[in-house]
py3Dmol code that shows the C-alpha trace and the ligand (Angstrom):
import py3Dmol

protein = """\
ATOM      1  CA  MET A   1       0.010  -0.007   0.013  1.00  0.00           C
ATOM      2  CA  GLU A   2       1.441   3.317  -0.998  1.00  0.00           C
ATOM      3  CA  SER A   3      -0.084   6.152   0.959  1.00  0.00           C
ATOM      4  CA  GLY A   4       2.219   9.104  -0.010  1.00  0.00           C
ATOM      5  CA  MET A   5       2.181  11.209  -3.124  1.00  0.00           C
ATOM      6  CA  LEU A   6       4.595  11.527  -5.911  1.00  0.00           C
ATOM      7  CA  VAL A   7       4.961  14.857  -7.758  1.00  0.00           C
ATOM      8  CA  ALA A   8       7.388  15.125 -10.728  1.00  0.00           C
ATOM      9  CA  PHE A   9       8.688  18.432 -12.097  1.00  0.00           C
ATOM     10  CA  GLU A  10       9.470  18.123 -15.853  1.00  0.00           C
ATOM     11  CA  GLY A  11      10.376  20.281 -18.741  1.00  0.00           C
ATOM     12  CA  ILE A  12      13.335  21.284 -20.923  1.00  0.00           C
ATOM     13  CA  ASP A  13      16.556  22.722 -19.359  1.00  0.00           C
ATOM     14  CA  GLY A  14      16.432  26.346 -18.226  1.00  0.00           C
ATOM     15  CA  THR A  15      12.720  26.573 -17.135  1.00  0.00           C
ATOM     16  CA  GLY A  16      13.511  27.210 -13.581  1.00  0.00           C
ATOM     17  CA  LYS A  17      12.192  23.782 -12.458  1.00  0.00           C
ATOM     18  CA  SER A  18      14.728  23.248  -9.554  1.00  0.00           C
ATOM     19  CA  THR A  19      13.937  26.692  -7.962  1.00  0.00           C
ATOM     20  CA  GLN A  20      10.197  26.212  -8.363  1.00  0.00           C
ATOM     21  CA  LEU A  21      10.448  22.768  -6.734  1.00  0.00           C
ATOM     22  CA  GLN A  22      12.381  24.064  -3.732  1.00  0.00           C
ATOM     23  CA  THR A  23       9.921  26.975  -3.334  1.00  0.00           C
ATOM     24  CA  LEU A  24       6.976  24.678  -3.397  1.00  0.00           C
ATOM     25  CA  ALA A  25       8.725  22.210  -0.905  1.00  0.00           C
ATOM     26  CA  ASN A  26       9.318  25.060   1.588  1.00  0.00           C
ATOM     27  CA  PHE A  27       5.640  26.231   1.242  1.00  0.00           C
ATOM     28  CA  LEU A  28       4.307  22.733   1.822  1.00  0.00           C
ATOM     29  CA  LYS A  29       6.659  22.105   4.765  1.00  0.00           C
ATOM     30  CA  GLU A  30       5.475  25.342   6.401  1.00  0.00           C
ATOM     31  CA  GLN A  31       2.055  23.777   6.421  1.00  0.00           C
ATOM     32  CA  GLY A  32       3.363  20.871   8.352  1.00  0.00           C
ATOM     33  CA  LEU A  33       3.283  18.451   5.411  1.00  0.00           C
ATOM     34  CA  PRO A  34       5.790  15.555   5.285  1.00  0.00           C
ATOM     35  CA  VAL A  35       7.715  16.651   2.117  1.00  0.00           C
ATOM     36  CA  ILE A  36      10.947  15.284   0.755  1.00  0.00           C
ATOM     37  CA  THR A  37      12.791  16.461  -2.372  1.00  0.00           C
ATOM     38  CA  THR A  38      14.867  14.444  -4.788  1.00  0.00           C
ATOM     39  CA  TYR A  39      16.213  14.563  -8.316  1.00  0.00           C
ATOM     40  CA  GLU A  40      17.365  12.565 -11.347  1.00  0.00           C
ATOM     41  CA  PRO A  41      19.916  11.758 -12.471  1.00  0.00           C
ATOM     42  CA  THR A  42      20.684  10.750  -8.925  1.00  0.00           C
ATOM     43  CA  ASP A  43      24.125  10.601  -7.193  1.00  0.00           C
ATOM     44  CA  SER A  44      24.309   6.766  -7.814  1.00  0.00           C
ATOM     45  CA  LYS A  45      27.168   5.372  -9.794  1.00  0.00           C
ATOM     46  CA  TYR A  46      24.834   5.460 -12.842  1.00  0.00           C
ATOM     47  CA  GLY A  47      24.096   9.139 -12.185  1.00  0.00           C
ATOM     48  CA  ARG A  48      27.806   9.813 -12.145  1.00  0.00           C
ATOM     49  CA  GLN A  49      28.358   8.063 -15.365  1.00  0.00           C
ATOM     50  CA  ILE A  50      25.497  10.106 -16.817  1.00  0.00           C
ATOM     51  CA  ARG A  51      27.073  13.318 -15.669  1.00  0.00           C
ATOM     52  CA  SER A  52      30.398  12.352 -17.381  1.00  0.00           C
ATOM     53  CA  LEU A  53      28.339  12.105 -20.528  1.00  0.00           C
ATOM     54  CA  TYR A  54      27.308  15.723 -20.370  1.00  0.00           C
ATOM     55  CA  LYS A  55      30.562  16.707 -22.068  1.00  0.00           C
ATOM     56  CA  ASP A  56      30.612  13.921 -24.687  1.00  0.00           C
ATOM     57  CA  ARG A  57      27.408  12.118 -25.518  1.00  0.00           C
ATOM     58  CA  ASN A  58      29.003  10.493 -28.497  1.00  0.00           C
ATOM     59  CA  SER A  59      31.024   8.308 -26.201  1.00  0.00           C
ATOM     60  CA  CYS A  60      28.027   5.915 -25.988  1.00  0.00           C
ATOM     61  CA  THR A  61      25.057   4.860 -28.105  1.00  0.00           C
ATOM     62  CA  PRO A  62      21.554   6.156 -27.494  1.00  0.00           C
ATOM     63  CA  GLU A  63      20.639   2.685 -26.242  1.00  0.00           C
ATOM     64  CA  GLU A  64      23.553   2.655 -23.727  1.00  0.00           C
ATOM     65  CA  GLU A  65      22.511   6.105 -22.602  1.00  0.00           C
ATOM     66  CA  LEU A  66      18.892   5.005 -22.138  1.00  0.00           C
ATOM     67  CA  ASN A  67      20.045   2.090 -20.036  1.00  0.00           C
ATOM     68  CA  LEU A  68      22.046   4.261 -17.757  1.00  0.00           C
ATOM     69  CA  PHE A  69      19.010   6.459 -17.068  1.00  0.00           C
ATOM     70  CA  LEU A  70      16.870   3.350 -16.500  1.00  0.00           C
ATOM     71  CA  GLU A  71      19.349   1.777 -14.090  1.00  0.00           C
ATOM     72  CA  ASP A  72      19.687   5.033 -12.140  1.00  0.00           C
ATOM     73  CA  ARG A  73      15.920   5.218 -11.940  1.00  0.00           C
ATOM     74  CA  ARG A  74      15.605   1.602 -10.845  1.00  0.00           C
ATOM     75  CA  LEU A  75      17.890   2.378  -7.842  1.00  0.00           C
ATOM     76  CA  HIS A  76      16.053   5.646  -7.074  1.00  0.00           C
ATOM     77  CA  VAL A  77      12.681   3.776  -7.031  1.00  0.00           C
ATOM     78  CA  HIS A  78      13.945   0.899  -5.001  1.00  0.00           C
ATOM     79  CA  GLU A  79      15.940   2.850  -2.413  1.00  0.00           C
ATOM     80  CA  LEU A  80      13.924   6.102  -2.086  1.00  0.00           C
ATOM     81  CA  ILE A  81      10.682   6.486  -3.967  1.00  0.00           C
ATOM     82  CA  ARG A  82       8.884   3.307  -2.926  1.00  0.00           C
ATOM     83  CA  PRO A  83      10.005   3.331   0.745  1.00  0.00           C
ATOM     84  CA  GLU A  84       9.096   7.061   1.242  1.00  0.00           C
ATOM     85  CA  LEU A  85       5.721   6.594  -0.529  1.00  0.00           C
ATOM     86  CA  ALA A  86       5.072   3.665   1.799  1.00  0.00           C
ATOM     87  CA  ALA A  87       5.974   5.958   4.756  1.00  0.00           C
ATOM     88  CA  GLY A  88       3.324   8.475   3.583  1.00  0.00           C
ATOM     89  CA  LYS A  89       5.690  11.198   2.257  1.00  0.00           C
ATOM     90  CA  ILE A  90       4.961  13.746  -0.422  1.00  0.00           C
ATOM     91  CA  ILE A  91       7.892  13.296  -2.741  1.00  0.00           C
ATOM     92  CA  LEU A  92       8.828  16.166  -5.148  1.00  0.00           C
ATOM     93  CA  THR A  93      11.260  14.884  -7.777  1.00  0.00           C
ATOM     94  CA  ASP A  94      13.236  17.045 -10.171  1.00  0.00           C
ATOM     95  CA  ARG A  95      12.775  14.950 -13.389  1.00  0.00           C
ATOM     96  CA  TYR A  96      11.306  11.441 -13.779  1.00  0.00           C
ATOM     97  CA  TYR A  97      10.496   9.138 -16.671  1.00  0.00           C
ATOM     98  CA  TYR A  98       8.847  11.835 -18.829  1.00  0.00           C
ATOM     99  CA  SER A  99      12.384  13.252 -19.187  1.00  0.00           C
ATOM    100  CA  THR A 100      13.645   9.917 -20.482  1.00  0.00           C
ATOM    101  CA  ALA A 101      10.758   9.678 -22.961  1.00  0.00           C
ATOM    102  CA  ALA A 102      11.464  13.293 -24.193  1.00  0.00           C
ATOM    103  CA  TYR A 103      15.278  13.375 -24.146  1.00  0.00           C
ATOM    104  CA  GLN A 104      16.072   9.788 -25.191  1.00  0.00           C
ATOM    105  CA  GLY A 105      13.156  10.184 -27.536  1.00  0.00           C
ATOM    106  CA  ALA A 106      14.930  13.130 -29.114  1.00  0.00           C
ATOM    107  CA  ALA A 107      18.004  10.909 -29.368  1.00  0.00           C
ATOM    108  CA  GLY A 108      16.024   8.521 -31.667  1.00  0.00           C
ATOM    109  CA  ILE A 109      14.315   5.976 -29.421  1.00  0.00           C
ATOM    110  CA  ASP A 110      10.594   5.617 -29.646  1.00  0.00           C
ATOM    111  CA  PRO A 111       9.005   7.378 -26.589  1.00  0.00           C
ATOM    112  CA  THR A 112       6.275   4.619 -26.421  1.00  0.00           C
ATOM    113  CA  GLU A 113       8.943   2.010 -25.989  1.00  0.00           C
ATOM    114  CA  ILE A 114      10.682   4.234 -23.359  1.00  0.00           C
ATOM    115  CA  PHE A 115       7.414   4.586 -21.376  1.00  0.00           C
ATOM    116  CA  ALA A 116       6.883   0.778 -21.537  1.00  0.00           C
ATOM    117  CA  ARG A 117      10.515   0.218 -20.213  1.00  0.00           C
ATOM    118  CA  ASN A 118       9.705   2.439 -17.262  1.00  0.00           C
ATOM    119  CA  SER A 119       6.719   0.309 -16.098  1.00  0.00           C
ATOM    120  CA  PHE A 120       8.706  -0.617 -12.879  1.00  0.00           C
ATOM    121  CA  ALA A 121       8.494   2.981 -11.743  1.00  0.00           C
ATOM    122  CA  PRO A 122       5.391   4.202  -9.792  1.00  0.00           C
ATOM    123  CA  GLN A 123       3.150   6.556 -11.726  1.00  0.00           C
ATOM    124  CA  PRO A 124       3.272  10.063 -10.342  1.00  0.00           C
ATOM    125  CA  ASN A 125       0.069  11.571  -8.900  1.00  0.00           C
ATOM    126  CA  LEU A 126       0.943  14.788 -10.583  1.00  0.00           C
ATOM    127  CA  VAL A 127       3.410  15.998 -13.204  1.00  0.00           C
ATOM    128  CA  LEU A 128       4.086  19.675 -13.347  1.00  0.00           C
ATOM    129  CA  LEU A 129       5.392  20.176 -16.829  1.00  0.00           C
ATOM    130  CA  LEU A 130       7.002  23.577 -17.103  1.00  0.00           C
ATOM    131  CA  THR A 131       6.720  24.819 -20.662  1.00  0.00           C
ATOM    132  CA  MET A 132       8.797  27.446 -22.429  1.00  0.00           C
ATOM    133  CA  ASP A 133      10.242  28.224 -25.839  1.00  0.00           C
ATOM    134  CA  PRO A 134      13.608  26.543 -26.068  1.00  0.00           C
ATOM    135  CA  GLU A 135      15.297  29.745 -27.448  1.00  0.00           C
ATOM    136  CA  ILE A 136      14.234  31.529 -24.224  1.00  0.00           C
ATOM    137  CA  SER A 137      15.280  28.716 -21.938  1.00  0.00           C
ATOM    138  CA  LEU A 138      18.743  28.443 -23.588  1.00  0.00           C
ATOM    139  CA  ALA A 139      19.195  32.273 -23.307  1.00  0.00           C
ATOM    140  CA  ARG A 140      18.455  31.964 -19.628  1.00  0.00           C
ATOM    141  CA  ILE A 141      21.033  29.138 -19.199  1.00  0.00           C
ATOM    142  CA  ARG A 142      23.733  31.197 -21.065  1.00  0.00           C
ATOM    143  CA  GLU A 143      23.002  34.328 -18.906  1.00  0.00           C
ATOM    144  CA  GLY A 144      22.524  32.539 -15.616  1.00  0.00           C
ATOM    145  CA  ARG A 145      25.490  30.228 -15.733  1.00  0.00           C
ATOM    146  CA  GLY A 146      27.739  32.063 -18.212  1.00  0.00           C
ATOM    147  CA  GLU A 147      28.614  28.646 -19.366  1.00  0.00           C
ATOM    148  CA  GLU A 148      28.845  26.641 -22.643  1.00  0.00           C
ATOM    149  CA  LEU A 149      25.770  24.453 -23.156  1.00  0.00           C
ATOM    150  CA  ASN A 150      26.262  20.813 -22.324  1.00  0.00           C
ATOM    151  CA  ASP A 151      25.526  18.013 -24.833  1.00  0.00           C
ATOM    152  CA  PHE A 152      21.981  17.612 -23.563  1.00  0.00           C
ATOM    153  CA  GLU A 153      21.159  21.273 -24.015  1.00  0.00           C
ATOM    154  CA  GLN A 154      22.027  21.981 -27.702  1.00  0.00           C
ATOM    155  CA  ILE A 155      19.396  23.965 -29.465  1.00  0.00           C
ATOM    156  CA  ASP A 156      18.311  21.440 -32.206  1.00  0.00           C
ATOM    157  CA  GLN A 157      18.189  18.777 -29.579  1.00  0.00           C
ATOM    158  CA  LEU A 158      16.075  20.911 -27.158  1.00  0.00           C
ATOM    159  CA  HIS A 159      13.546  21.659 -29.852  1.00  0.00           C
ATOM    160  CA  LYS A 160      13.075  17.957 -30.404  1.00  0.00           C
ATOM    161  CA  VAL A 161      12.810  17.399 -26.611  1.00  0.00           C
ATOM    162  CA  ALA A 162      10.178  20.221 -26.336  1.00  0.00           C
ATOM    163  CA  HIS A 163       8.274  18.631 -29.194  1.00  0.00           C
ATOM    164  CA  HIS A 164       8.128  15.344 -27.356  1.00  0.00           C
ATOM    165  CA  PHE A 165       7.064  16.939 -24.121  1.00  0.00           C
ATOM    166  CA  ALA A 166       4.223  18.656 -26.097  1.00  0.00           C
ATOM    167  CA  THR A 167       2.909  15.328 -27.319  1.00  0.00           C
ATOM    168  CA  PHE A 168       2.451  13.712 -23.875  1.00  0.00           C
ATOM    169  CA  ASP A 169      -1.087  13.626 -22.663  1.00  0.00           C
ATOM    170  CA  ASP A 170      -1.396  11.558 -19.589  1.00  0.00           C
ATOM    171  CA  PRO A 171      -4.207  12.829 -17.277  1.00  0.00           C
ATOM    172  CA  CYS A 172      -1.639  13.301 -14.423  1.00  0.00           C
ATOM    173  CA  ILE A 173       0.142  16.061 -16.463  1.00  0.00           C
ATOM    174  CA  ALA A 174      -0.511  19.720 -15.755  1.00  0.00           C
ATOM    175  CA  ARG A 175       1.217  22.235 -17.990  1.00  0.00           C
ATOM    176  CA  ILE A 176       2.588  25.391 -16.357  1.00  0.00           C
ATOM    177  CA  ASN A 177       3.660  28.377 -18.388  1.00  0.00           C
ATOM    178  CA  ALA A 178       7.228  28.958 -17.248  1.00  0.00           C
ATOM    179  CA  ALA A 179       7.701  32.136 -19.239  1.00  0.00           C
ATOM    180  CA  GLN A 180       6.111  34.280 -16.563  1.00  0.00           C
ATOM    181  CA  THR A 181       7.659  35.822 -13.467  1.00  0.00           C
ATOM    182  CA  PRO A 182       8.926  33.225 -10.918  1.00  0.00           C
ATOM    183  CA  GLU A 183       6.142  34.421  -8.525  1.00  0.00           C
ATOM    184  CA  GLN A 184       3.437  33.844 -11.213  1.00  0.00           C
ATOM    185  CA  VAL A 185       4.842  30.467 -11.987  1.00  0.00           C
ATOM    186  CA  GLN A 186       4.848  29.450  -8.268  1.00  0.00           C
ATOM    187  CA  GLU A 187       1.277  30.749  -7.935  1.00  0.00           C
ATOM    188  CA  ASP A 188       0.175  28.520 -10.830  1.00  0.00           C
ATOM    189  CA  ILE A 189       1.966  25.564  -9.365  1.00  0.00           C
ATOM    190  CA  ARG A 190       0.418  26.044  -5.911  1.00  0.00           C
ATOM    191  CA  ARG A 191      -3.119  26.399  -7.441  1.00  0.00           C
ATOM    192  CA  THR A 192      -2.610  23.228  -9.437  1.00  0.00           C
ATOM    193  CA  VAL A 193      -1.300  21.220  -6.464  1.00  0.00           C
ATOM    194  CA  GLN A 194      -4.277  22.457  -4.410  1.00  0.00           C
ATOM    195  CA  ASP A 195      -6.741  21.531  -7.096  1.00  0.00           C
ATOM    196  CA  ARG A 196      -5.363  18.164  -8.110  1.00  0.00           C
ATOM    197  CA  LEU A 197      -3.947  16.759  -4.867  1.00  0.00           C
ATOM    198  CA  PHE A 198      -5.767  18.167  -1.854  1.00  0.00           C
TER     199      PHE A 198
END
"""
ligand_1 = """\
25
LIG
P 19.289 18.261 -14.896
O 17.873 18.196 -14.351
O 19.653 19.386 -15.689
O 20.364 17.838 -13.828
P 21.621 18.566 -13.332
O 21.127 19.748 -12.563
O 22.356 17.620 -12.537
O 22.411 19.005 -14.552
O 19.345 16.941 -15.890
C 20.523 16.690 -16.565
C 20.335 16.420 -18.042
O 19.923 15.061 -18.163
C 19.185 17.217 -18.590
O 19.739 17.929 -19.790
C 18.183 16.205 -18.979
C 18.875 14.966 -19.069
N 18.053 13.739 -18.805
C 17.824 12.830 -19.775
O 18.266 13.039 -20.929
N 17.028 11.729 -19.529
C 16.518 11.518 -18.252
O 15.846 10.472 -18.046
C 16.792 12.497 -17.232
C 16.248 12.214 -15.841
C 17.584 13.535 -17.523
"""
view = py3Dmol.view(width=600, height=400)
view.addModel(protein, "pdb")
view.setStyle({"model": 0}, {"cartoon": {"style": "trace"}})
view.addModel(ligand_1, "xyz")
view.setStyle({"model": 1}, {"stick": {}})
view.zoomTo()
view.show()
C-alpha cells in the first residue's frame, strides 16, 4: 500500500524547475506536510556516469545512454521512492521518466517504448510540466550560468525534446507556463497542487 504522493517536475533545461520545486517544498513544509525532495539523475554510480556524458554524449550509443537512465531510476525507485511513498511522504522529484521519454526520444528511441521500459516505476500523482520556448530557456542558461551548453542542451536537440514533451497527454500532467515571473509560476503551481492533490 502506497499512501504518499509523488509529484514530478518536468520540462526542458532552463525553465526554472529546480527553484520552483524548492519553493513549493518550503511552502508545503510550512504547512506541516511531510515533504521530501529528490532529483534525477541521482548521485548513484549510474548518475555519475550520466554526468560524465554531459561533455561527450558520442562516447556511448543512445541505447546505452537510455540504459544508464533506467538503471539510475531503478535504484532511485527501490531505495527512495517506494519506501518514502510507503511511509506516507509527499515526494517532489526534479525529473522522472517523462524526461527519459522526451530526451532519449529526441536521441532517436521511440517514446512509447521508453514509457513501456519504465513500467517498474510508480506513476506520479501529478506531473508539473514547465513549458517554455527553447530559445528563451537556452538564453536563460547562458545568462545565468555564463557557461557553454552541455551536450543535452544543444538547441536542435532541445527543440526535439520540447516537441516530445508537447505530445505527452497523460491525465496526471498539468502544463505550467514557465515564461512568466517566478512568482506567477509558483502561484500557478500552488493552485494546481491544491486543485489536483488536496
Ligand atoms: P538536470 O535536471 O539538468 O540535472 P543537473 O542539474 O544535474 O544538470 O538533468 C541533466 C540532463 O539530463 C538534462 O539535460 C536532461 C537529461 N536527462 C535525460 O536526458 N534523461 C533522463 O531520463 C533524465 C532524468 C535527464
